[in-house]
Structure formats: structure tokens, C-alpha cells
C-alpha positions in Angstrom: 33.2 -80.6 -147.5 31.1 -83.8 -147.8 31.0 -83.4 -151.6 34.8 -83.1 -151.9 35.3 -86.3 -149.8 32.7 -88.1 -151.9 34.4 -87.0 -155.1 37.8 -88.2 -153.8 36.2 -91.6 -152.8 34.4 -92.0 -156.1 37.6 -91.0 -158.0 39.7 -93.4 -156.1 37.3 -96.3 -156.7 36.8 -95.4 -160.4 40.6 -95.0 -161.1 41.3 -98.3 -159.3 38.6 -100.1 -161.3 39.8 -98.6 -164.6 43.4 -99.7 -163.7 42.2 -103.2 -163.0 40.3 -103.4 -166.3 43.1 -101.8 -168.4 46.3 -103.2 -166.9 45.3 -105.7 -164.2 46.1 -103.4 -161.2 45.5 -99.9 -159.9 47.9 -97.0 -160.4 48.4 -96.1 -156.7 46.1 -94.0 -154.5 46.9 -90.5 -155.8 47.0 -91.6 -159.4 43.7 -93.5 -159.0 42.1 -90.4 -157.6 43.3 -88.2 -160.4 42.4 -90.6 -163.1 39.0 -91.2 -161.5 38.2 -87.6 -161.0 39.1 -86.7 -164.6 37.3 -89.8 -165.8 34.3 -88.8 -163.8 34.3 -85.4 -165.5 34.8 -87.1 -168.9 32.1 -89.7 -168.2 29.7 -87.0 -167.0 30.3 -85.0 -170.2 29.9 -88.0 -172.5 27.1 -89.9 -170.8 25.3 -87.1 -168.8 25.3 -84.2 -171.2 25.4 -86.0 -174.6 23.3 -89.1 -173.9 21.1 -87.6 -171.2 22.1 -90.2 -168.6 22.0 -88.9 -165.1 24.0 -90.2 -162.2 21.4 -90.3 -159.5 23.3 -92.4 -157.0 26.9 -93.3 -156.0 26.9 -96.6 -157.9 25.9 -94.8 -161.2 28.6 -92.1 -160.5 31.2 -94.8 -160.0 30.2 -96.6 -163.2 30.2 -93.4 -165.2 33.5 -92.3 -163.8 35.0 -95.7 -164.4 33.9 -95.6 -168.1 35.3 -92.1 -168.4 38.6 -93.2 -166.8 38.9 -96.2 -169.2 38.3 -93.8 -172.1 40.9 -91.4 -170.7 43.5 -94.1 -170.3 42.8 -95.3 -173.8 43.3 -91.8 -175.2 46.5 -91.4 -173.2 47.8 -94.7 -174.6 47.0 -93.6 -178.2 48.8 -90.3 -177.6 51.9 -92.0 -176.1 51.9 -94.8 -178.6 51.6 -97.8 -176.3 
């Protein structure tokens, strides 16, 4: 249960930060969590598995998830054409 709540918290923070960086504001709580969790997975795959960067603490996890969320938002914008 603790892991799920921590994932939701990290996802919300990462999605909100990515929204601030990309568009100047967050996407709303639910969208922030979704973008952040998917971004966390993407960031973990890119930085953890490919570059051997491990997220040993919450700050590293938020940073990695935020970078992944930024990449996710960029990819979605490319696909949508905006």
C-alpha cells in the first residue's frame, strides 16, 4: 500500500512539474498523476535500464519521472501535430 501511495505522489509531482515546464501550468491532479506515472516508467526505462542510472531516493525518482513525462508530452505533441 505504501508503494502505491508513493507512486501516486511521485506521479503527481512529476506530472505537475512537466506541465509547468512544457506549458506553464499543471494538467490537473488526475492528469498529472497519469502523465507522471507513465513518465516515471518511461524515465526509468530510458535512464535506469539504458544508461544504468538508478533512482535510489525520492528526489531522483521525481527527477527521472519528470524527464520521462517531458519526453512523453513532447512525443504526444509530435503525434498530435501541435
